[in-house]
Structures are given as C-alpha cells and as structure tokens.
BALOBA-1460 file (C-alpha; in Angstrom, 3 decimals):
// residues 258
<rec num="1" residu="m" x="286.270" y="81.613" z="-138.838"/>
<rec num="2" residu="n" x="286.088" y="84.829" z="-136.820"/>
<rec num="3" residu="d" x="288.856" y="85.241" z="-134.259"/>
<rec num="4" residu="d" x="286.371" y="85.548" z="-131.399"/>
<rec num="5" residu="e" x="284.440" y="82.395" z="-132.315"/>
<rec num="6" residu="p" x="285.088" y="79.067" z="-130.574"/>
<rec num="7" residu="g" x="286.622" y="76.199" z="-132.486"/>
<rec num="8" residu="g" x="284.097" y="74.398" z="-134.673"/>
<rec num="9" residu="a" x="281.544" y="77.236" z="-134.824"/>
<rec num="10" residu="a" x="281.658" y="77.533" z="-138.606"/>
<rec num="11" residu="a" x="281.284" y="73.767" z="-139.074"/>
<rec num="12" residu="w" x="278.343" y="73.741" z="-136.664"/>
<rec num="13" residu="r" x="276.582" y="76.511" z="-138.613"/>
<rec num="14" residu="t" x="277.092" y="74.541" z="-141.815"/>
<rec num="15" residu="a" x="275.464" y="71.490" z="-140.201"/>
<rec num="16" residu="v" x="272.515" y="73.605" z="-139.062"/>
<rec num="17" residu="e" x="271.993" y="74.845" z="-142.617"/>
<rec num="18" residu="l" x="272.147" y="71.293" z="-143.963"/>
<rec num="19" residu="g" x="269.504" y="70.259" z="-141.464"/>
<rec num="20" residu="a" x="267.315" y="73.237" z="-142.401"/>
<rec num="21" residu="q" x="267.409" y="72.021" z="-146.013"/>
<rec num="22" residu="g" x="266.371" y="68.556" z="-144.878"/>
<rec num="23" residu="r" x="269.802" y="67.092" z="-145.711"/>
<rec num="24" residu="a" x="269.724" y="65.186" z="-142.469"/>
<rec num="25" residu="a" x="272.230" y="62.478" z="-143.377"/>
<rec num="26" residu="a" x="274.865" y="65.065" z="-144.297"/>
<rec num="27" residu="a" x="274.070" y="67.097" z="-141.206"/>
<rec num="28" residu="r" x="274.353" y="64.066" z="-138.896"/>
<rec num="29" residu="t" x="277.719" y="63.153" z="-140.437"/>
<rec num="30" residu="a" x="279.042" y="66.688" z="-139.857"/>
<rec num="31" residu="l" x="277.696" y="66.783" z="-136.290"/>
<rec num="32" residu="a" x="279.143" y="63.389" z="-135.428"/>
<rec num="33" residu="a" x="282.559" y="64.587" z="-136.584"/>
<rec num="34" residu="l" x="282.240" y="67.750" z="-134.492"/>
<rec num="35" residu="a" x="281.344" y="65.808" z="-131.373"/>
<rec num="36" residu="v" x="284.734" y="64.055" z="-131.401"/>
<rec num="37" residu="d" x="286.856" y="66.838" z="-132.908"/>
<rec num="38" residu="p" x="289.517" y="67.834" z="-130.333"/>
<rec num="39" residu="r" x="289.595" y="71.322" z="-131.882"/>
<rec num="40" residu="a" x="285.906" y="71.903" z="-131.176"/>
<rec num="41" residu="a" x="285.147" y="74.009" z="-128.102"/>
<rec num="42" residu="p" x="282.974" y="72.430" z="-125.358"/>
<rec num="43" residu="a" x="280.051" y="74.705" z="-126.267"/>
<rec num="44" residu="i" x="280.203" y="73.541" z="-129.875"/>
<rec num="45" residu="v" x="280.333" y="69.889" z="-128.837"/>
<rec num="46" residu="s" x="277.197" y="70.524" z="-126.738"/>
<rec num="47" residu="l" x="275.517" y="72.240" z="-129.696"/>
<rec num="48" residu="s" x="276.407" y="69.303" z="-131.925"/>
<rec num="49" residu="y" x="274.415" y="67.013" z="-129.607"/>
<rec num="50" residu="s" x="271.403" y="69.329" z="-129.333"/>
<rec num="51" residu="t" x="271.364" y="69.960" z="-133.071"/>
<rec num="52" residu="r" x="271.396" y="66.219" z="-133.784"/>
<rec num="53" residu="a" x="268.566" y="65.898" z="-131.272"/>
<rec num="54" residu="s" x="266.553" y="68.477" z="-133.210"/>
<rec num="55" residu="l" x="266.912" y="66.366" z="-136.366"/>
<rec num="56" residu="l" x="265.572" y="63.347" z="-134.505"/>
<rec num="57" residu="r" x="262.712" y="65.430" z="-133.085"/>
<rec num="58" residu="q" x="261.722" y="66.712" z="-136.507"/>
<rec num="59" residu="a" x="261.326" y="63.115" z="-137.672"/>
<rec num="60" residu="g" x="259.151" y="62.191" z="-134.691"/>
<rec num="61" residu="g" x="261.898" y="60.664" z="-132.556"/>
<rec num="62" residu="h" x="261.210" y="62.671" z="-129.412"/>
<rec num="63" residu="g" x="262.377" y="59.964" z="-127.023"/>
<rec num="64" residu="m" x="265.746" y="59.566" z="-128.740"/>
<rec num="65" residu="a" x="266.084" y="63.338" z="-129.016"/>
<rec num="66" residu="r" x="265.610" y="63.678" z="-125.260"/>
<rec num="67" residu="a" x="268.743" y="61.592" z="-124.631"/>
<rec num="68" residu="g" x="270.802" y="63.813" z="-126.947"/>
<rec num="69" residu="d" x="269.515" y="67.026" z="-125.402"/>
<rec num="70" residu="g" x="270.230" y="65.640" z="-121.951"/>
<rec num="71" residu="r" x="273.828" y="64.969" z="-122.961"/>
<rec num="72" residu="a" x="274.060" y="68.489" z="-124.393"/>
<rec num="73" residu="c" x="272.848" y="69.927" z="-121.074"/>
<rec num="74" residu="v" x="275.575" y="68.064" z="-119.180"/>
<rec num="75" residu="l" x="278.269" y="69.332" z="-121.571"/>
<rec num="76" residu="a" x="277.040" y="72.936" z="-121.287"/>
<rec num="77" residu="a" x="276.422" y="72.911" z="-117.535"/>
<rec num="78" residu="d" x="278.952" y="75.736" z="-117.010"/>
<rec num="79" residu="g" x="276.562" y="78.043" z="-118.858"/>
<rec num="80" residu="r" x="273.537" y="77.431" z="-116.648"/>
<rec num="81" residu="t" x="274.043" y="80.458" z="-114.386"/>
<rec num="82" residu="g" x="274.087" y="82.837" z="-117.355"/>
<rec num="83" residu="g" x="275.810" y="85.523" z="-115.299"/>
<rec num="84" residu="p" x="277.765" y="88.482" z="-116.693"/>
<rec num="85" residu="t" x="281.067" y="86.569" z="-116.603"/>
<rec num="86" residu="a" x="279.668" y="83.453" z="-118.288"/>
<rec num="87" residu="d" x="280.904" y="82.492" z="-121.738"/>
<rec num="88" residu="e" x="278.184" y="83.551" z="-124.215"/>
<rec num="89" residu="w" x="278.588" y="80.455" z="-126.357"/>
<rec num="90" residu="m" x="278.269" y="78.182" z="-123.335"/>
<rec num="91" residu="v" x="275.145" y="80.029" z="-122.215"/>
<rec num="92" residu="a" x="273.689" y="79.678" z="-125.718"/>
<rec num="93" residu="a" x="274.514" y="75.962" z="-125.730"/>
<rec num="94" residu="w" x="272.918" y="75.456" z="-122.299"/>
<rec num="95" residu="l" x="269.740" y="77.238" z="-123.367"/>
<rec num="96" residu="d" x="269.628" y="75.392" z="-126.705"/>
<rec num="97" residu="a" x="269.745" y="72.061" z="-124.880"/>
<rec num="98" residu="l" x="267.241" y="73.113" z="-122.222"/>
<rec num="99" residu="i" x="264.724" y="74.389" z="-124.761"/>
<rec num="100" residu="g" x="265.300" y="71.261" z="-126.828"/>
<rec num="101" residu="l" x="264.480" y="69.113" z="-123.772"/>
<rec num="102" residu="a" x="261.274" y="71.104" z="-123.326"/>
<rec num="103" residu="a" x="260.340" y="70.417" z="-126.961"/>
<rec num="104" residu="d" x="261.135" y="66.718" z="-126.512"/>
<rec num="105" residu="n" x="258.873" y="66.437" z="-123.485"/>
<rec num="106" residu="l" x="256.180" y="68.442" z="-125.232"/>
<rec num="107" residu="g" x="256.263" y="66.002" z="-128.136"/>
<rec num="108" residu="l" x="255.869" y="63.129" z="-125.686"/>
<rec num="109" residu="g" x="252.869" y="64.790" z="-124.046"/>
<rec num="110" residu="d" x="254.603" y="65.635" z="-120.733"/>
<rec num="111" residu="f" x="253.301" y="69.201" z="-120.535"/>
<rec num="112" residu="s" x="254.276" y="69.851" z="-116.912"/>
<rec num="113" residu="t" x="257.935" y="68.929" z="-117.442"/>
<rec num="114" residu="a" x="258.032" y="70.899" z="-120.675"/>
<rec num="115" residu="r" x="256.673" y="73.988" z="-118.950"/>
<rec num="116" residu="r" x="259.157" y="73.710" z="-116.052"/>
<rec num="117" residu="l" x="262.045" y="73.514" z="-118.510"/>
<rec num="118" residu="l" x="260.761" y="76.525" z="-120.451"/>
<rec num="119" residu="d" x="260.416" y="78.490" z="-117.210"/>
<rec num="120" residu="r" x="263.950" y="77.535" z="-116.222"/>
<rec num="121" residu="a" x="265.267" y="78.798" z="-119.554"/>
<rec num="122" residu="q" x="263.245" y="81.999" z="-119.185"/>
<rec num="123" residu="d" x="264.849" y="82.605" z="-115.783"/>
<rec num="124" residu="c" x="268.375" y="82.716" z="-117.269"/>
<rec num="125" residu="p" x="269.755" y="86.249" z="-116.589"/>
<rec num="126" residu="v" x="270.807" y="86.693" z="-120.221"/>
<rec num="127" residu="v" x="268.897" y="85.012" z="-123.048"/>
<rec num="128" residu="p" x="270.559" y="85.584" z="-126.450"/>
<rec num="129" residu="p" x="268.267" y="86.556" z="-129.373"/>
<rec num="130" residu="r" x="268.293" y="83.149" z="-131.073"/>
<rec num="131" residu="a" x="267.490" y="81.349" z="-127.838"/>
<rec num="132" residu="a" x="264.801" y="83.881" z="-126.961"/>
<rec num="133" residu="l" x="263.095" y="83.197" z="-130.277"/>
<rec num="134" residu="r" x="263.284" y="79.406" z="-129.865"/>
<rec num="135" residu="l" x="261.910" y="79.801" z="-126.358"/>
<rec num="136" residu="a" x="258.919" y="81.753" z="-127.698"/>
<rec num="137" residu="w" x="258.370" y="79.131" z="-130.434"/>
<rec num="138" residu="v" x="258.229" y="76.232" z="-128.015"/>
<rec num="139" residu="r" x="256.131" y="78.229" z="-125.541"/>
<rec num="140" residu="t" x="253.646" y="78.838" z="-128.369"/>
<rec num="141" residu="e" x="253.591" y="75.136" z="-129.170"/>
<rec num="142" residu="w" x="253.100" y="74.342" z="-125.485"/>
<rec num="143" residu="g" x="250.014" y="76.548" z="-125.498"/>
<rec num="144" residu="l" x="248.678" y="74.952" z="-128.681"/>
<rec num="145" residu="y" x="249.173" y="71.357" z="-127.585"/>
<rec num="146" residu="s" x="247.989" y="71.869" z="-124.009"/>
<rec num="147" residu="g" x="244.907" y="73.824" z="-125.110"/>
<rec num="148" residu="d" x="246.029" y="77.060" z="-123.457"/>
<rec num="149" residu="l" x="245.321" y="79.372" z="-126.391"/>
<rec num="150" residu="d" x="245.939" y="82.525" z="-124.363"/>
<rec num="151" residu="t" x="249.532" y="81.386" z="-123.816"/>
<rec num="152" residu="a" x="249.834" y="80.355" z="-127.449"/>
<rec num="153" residu="q" x="248.721" y="83.772" z="-128.688"/>
<rec num="154" residu="s" x="250.871" y="85.789" z="-126.287"/>
<rec num="155" residu="a" x="253.956" y="83.635" z="-126.984"/>
<rec num="156" residu="a" x="253.377" y="83.929" z="-130.751"/>
<rec num="157" residu="a" x="253.357" y="87.711" z="-130.363"/>
<rec num="158" residu="v" x="256.659" y="87.514" z="-128.476"/>
<rec num="159" residu="a" x="258.100" y="85.294" z="-131.214"/>
<rec num="160" residu="d" x="257.080" y="87.852" z="-133.838"/>
<rec num="161" residu="d" x="258.970" y="90.539" z="-131.913"/>
<rec num="162" residu="r" x="262.017" y="88.340" z="-131.366"/>
<rec num="163" residu="s" x="262.179" y="87.294" z="-135.020"/>
<rec num="164" residu="r" x="262.756" y="90.924" z="-135.950"/>
<rec num="165" residu="d" x="265.987" y="90.846" z="-133.927"/>
<rec num="166" residu="l" x="267.435" y="88.237" z="-136.299"/>
<rec num="167" residu="a" x="268.222" y="88.950" z="-139.939"/>
<rec num="168" residu="s" x="267.222" y="85.412" z="-140.864"/>
<rec num="169" residu="p" x="264.513" y="84.653" z="-143.445"/>
<rec num="170" residu="r" x="264.373" y="81.087" z="-142.143"/>
<rec num="171" residu="h" x="263.600" y="82.140" z="-138.577"/>
<rec num="172" residu="q" x="261.029" y="84.699" z="-139.747"/>
<rec num="173" residu="l" x="259.423" y="82.064" z="-142.000"/>
<rec num="174" residu="k" x="259.034" y="79.594" z="-139.144"/>
<rec num="175" residu="t" x="257.656" y="82.320" z="-136.880"/>
<rec num="176" residu="g" x="254.999" y="83.106" z="-139.471"/>
<rec num="177" residu="l" x="254.149" y="79.411" z="-139.840"/>
<rec num="178" residu="i" x="253.686" y="79.022" z="-136.100"/>
<rec num="179" residu="a" x="251.499" y="82.130" z="-136.093"/>
<rec num="180" residu="a" x="249.384" y="80.515" z="-138.829"/>
<rec num="181" residu="a" x="248.910" y="77.432" z="-136.637"/>
<rec num="182" residu="v" x="247.752" y="79.685" z="-133.794"/>
<rec num="183" residu="h" x="245.255" y="81.398" z="-136.113"/>
<rec num="184" residu="g" x="243.907" y="77.981" z="-137.055"/>
<rec num="185" residu="a" x="243.589" y="76.839" z="-133.462"/>
<rec num="186" residu="c" x="241.666" y="80.026" z="-132.639"/>
<rec num="187" residu="g" x="239.268" y="79.553" z="-135.544"/>
<rec num="188" residu="r" x="240.720" y="82.266" z="-137.741"/>
<rec num="189" residu="f" x="240.942" y="79.951" z="-140.735"/>
<rec num="190" residu="d" x="241.376" y="82.513" z="-143.511"/>
<rec num="191" residu="a" x="244.367" y="84.047" z="-141.708"/>
<rec num="192" residu="a" x="245.732" y="80.550" z="-141.003"/>
<rec num="193" residu="r" x="245.543" y="79.526" z="-144.658"/>
<rec num="194" residu="a" x="247.066" y="82.787" z="-145.867"/>
<rec num="195" residu="g" x="249.979" y="82.509" z="-143.436"/>
<rec num="196" residu="a" x="250.598" y="78.843" z="-144.211"/>
<rec num="197" residu="r" x="250.501" y="79.469" z="-147.986"/>
<rec num="198" residu="q" x="253.036" y="82.264" z="-147.633"/>
<rec num="199" residu="a" x="255.278" y="80.005" z="-145.543"/>
<rec num="200" residu="f" x="254.965" y="77.195" z="-148.096"/>
<rec num="201" residu="v" x="256.007" y="79.448" z="-150.974"/>
<rec num="202" residu="q" x="258.917" y="80.911" z="-149.002"/>
<rec num="203" residu="a" x="260.124" y="77.502" z="-147.840"/>
<rec num="204" residu="d" x="259.929" y="76.173" z="-151.404"/>
<rec num="205" residu="t" x="261.867" y="79.187" z="-152.706"/>
<rec num="206" residu="l" x="264.563" y="78.868" z="-150.046"/>
<rec num="207" residu="g" x="264.814" y="75.086" z="-150.304"/>
<rec num="208" residu="l" x="263.833" y="74.502" z="-146.675"/>
<rec num="209" residu="l" x="262.174" y="71.092" z="-147.000"/>
<rec num="210" residu="p" x="261.220" y="70.499" z="-143.342"/>
<rec num="211" residu="l" x="259.369" y="73.817" z="-143.215"/>
<rec num="212" residu="r" x="257.838" y="73.128" z="-146.646"/>
<rec num="213" residu="w" x="256.509" y="69.827" z="-145.277"/>
<rec num="214" residu="a" x="255.180" y="71.508" z="-142.134"/>
<rec num="215" residu="a" x="253.397" y="74.213" z="-144.139"/>
<rec num="216" residu="a" x="251.884" y="71.667" z="-146.513"/>
<rec num="217" residu="t" x="250.752" y="69.527" z="-143.564"/>
<rec num="218" residu="l" x="249.091" y="72.522" z="-141.918"/>
<rec num="219" residu="l" x="247.356" y="73.486" z="-145.175"/>
<rec num="220" residu="a" x="246.094" y="69.945" z="-145.718"/>
<rec num="221" residu="g" x="244.765" y="69.952" z="-142.165"/>
<rec num="222" residu="l" x="242.964" y="73.230" z="-142.869"/>
<rec num="223" residu="g" x="241.058" y="71.607" z="-145.718"/>
<rec num="224" residu="e" x="243.355" y="72.553" z="-148.603"/>
<rec num="225" residu="e" x="243.119" y="69.142" z="-150.289"/>
<rec num="226" residu="s" x="245.547" y="70.038" z="-153.080"/>
<rec num="227" residu="f" x="248.355" y="70.153" z="-150.525"/>
<rec num="228" residu="a" x="247.922" y="66.502" z="-149.513"/>
<rec num="229" residu="a" x="250.024" y="65.561" z="-152.530"/>
<rec num="230" residu="e" x="252.671" y="68.116" z="-151.508"/>
<rec num="231" residu="v" x="252.869" y="66.463" z="-148.094"/>
<rec num="232" residu="t" x="253.628" y="63.117" z="-149.731"/>
<rec num="233" residu="v" x="256.138" y="64.547" z="-152.227"/>
<rec num="234" residu="t" x="258.031" y="66.464" z="-149.545"/>
<rec num="235" residu="r" x="257.999" y="63.536" z="-147.148"/>
<rec num="236" residu="d" x="259.559" y="61.321" z="-149.833"/>
<rec num="237" residu="l" x="262.225" y="63.959" z="-150.590"/>
<rec num="238" residu="l" x="263.083" y="64.188" z="-146.910"/>
<rec num="239" residu="a" x="263.346" y="60.426" z="-146.601"/>
<rec num="240" residu="a" x="265.742" y="60.375" z="-149.570"/>
<rec num="241" residu="r" x="267.907" y="62.948" z="-147.762"/>
<rec num="242" residu="g" x="268.044" y="60.932" z="-144.568"/>
<rec num="243" residu="m" x="265.046" y="62.280" z="-142.666"/>
<rec num="244" residu="p" x="262.323" y="59.605" z="-142.749"/>
<rec num="245" residu="l" x="259.307" y="60.960" z="-140.879"/>
<rec num="246" residu="v" x="258.347" y="58.410" z="-138.232"/>
<rec num="247" residu="p" x="254.593" y="58.148" z="-137.571"/>
<rec num="248" residu="l" x="253.841" y="59.548" z="-134.121"/>
<rec num="249" residu="r" x="252.944" y="57.064" z="-131.412"/>
<rec num="250" residu="p" x="249.832" y="57.708" z="-129.278"/>
<rec num="251" residu="g" x="250.528" y="60.633" z="-126.979"/>
<rec num="252" residu="e" x="253.326" y="62.074" z="-129.137"/>
<rec num="253" residu="r" x="253.102" y="65.380" z="-130.924"/>
<rec num="254" residu="l" x="255.361" y="66.927" z="-133.529"/>
<rec num="255" residu="a" x="257.289" y="69.642" z="-131.765"/>
<rec num="256" residu="s" x="259.732" y="72.165" z="-133.124"/>
<rec num="257" residu="i" x="261.671" y="72.373" z="-136.347"/>
<rec num="258" residu="r" x="264.778" y="74.526" z="-136.177"/>
C-alpha cells in the first residue's frame, strides 16, 4: 500500500478487479470484509458499499443497489462540498455513490431523479478523472434511455475525452462500447457493429465477462445472430461466478457496468 493511501485502498481495488472479471461472489466477500474492517478508512467503507451496489446493478438489481448507494452517500457525506481542503478519497467516494444512485434510478426508469443526481455530481468543484468518466458514461445512458440522443452523443464525446485521462484498457473498452450503443441508437449500424465487435474481442482477451456479455448482447440486438449463443454462454459463466443476471422488470433498464 502507498503511504498516502487510506487504509483498505488496495483491498478495495482488488475487489473492483474481481467484479470487472465477473467474479462477483469473490468480490462481494472482499467488500463485506472491508465494510467491517476497523483498519479501513471511512472513504473506503463508503466505496465498499457503492461497489457492491454496482455488482447488484449489473445483475439487474437496481432497487437493491439504490439502498447500498444511499448508505455509501451517508458514509461519504463529508466529501459532498468537494472544496480545496476536502479529502480527495472522500470526495471520490461521495461522487461514486451519487453517480451510482443516478444509475440506479435510471435503471428503474426515474429519469428526472437520475438527471438531478447527475447534475449534482457535475456541480462538485473538483471531479476526479475516474468520477468524471463515470459521470459521462451515465449521462450518455440517460440520453439513450430517455430518447435524448443529442445528450447521448455529446456525453459520449466527453467520455471519449475523459477515458484518455486514465491509463486503463477496461475504462477505454467500456467507453467504446457505450459509443457503439450511441451509434446504434442514431442509426449508424455499421459503426455500432464495428465498435461492439472490437469491444467483444477486447473484453474476451482481458477476461472481462460483464463487458463481454454487454458487447454480445448489443451485437445480438443489432442483428448479429451468431452472438446470441455468446450471450447465453457468458450469462452462464457469470452465474457460475456469482452474478446471475436477473430479468428486468417492466420499467427497468440495464444501467452501468463498472
């Protein structure tokens, strides 16, 4: 652990990576331990709740995720002002929870609440690079699901810029996948298929099962029938790793994957 990192930061990052691989059961176990670890800093405890919420959200459990993100917001309330003297980890935790709440409400079809939460996050005086990218992702999804394609396209462009600030293939992969979804919504089907295929190959290479599933699902929806089998295979693999994908109830939409 770096000397300037809060207690539990390394363990939290490990849990995030487990979740990105679709190893949800292992990630949940690690996050549950962090939430009660007396050595973990308050910001990390908050992040443990919001990260667990993201795992629930990925599987379609937006309502349950909202409770976890709400708890994370309470724990990170000291970071809500985001001023120059605020602890950067607490600010990051506050924004992570707030953006997570926006994604939860988006998945439940409450577009007005989701937008208010996104605007509140945007108004934070200092938005760290990772949070800025997540904000752009969920703003893009808000535009897609609400039918505001102008917002979707402008937010996707912001996400592309923000992804360049992070040396993370996973974040760049997801940004490209979201851009492919925007292309599809705007009728640019060739660009959508090309972007989704690239994301599928990259996710498969990196072992990122949730993103592999999302890319296969998008391709199947774009008429690539051969990917319907990939959707089933990946869904079964995720279920075996502790991430059973719950069918969405009427009014729900699949929101963000970390």
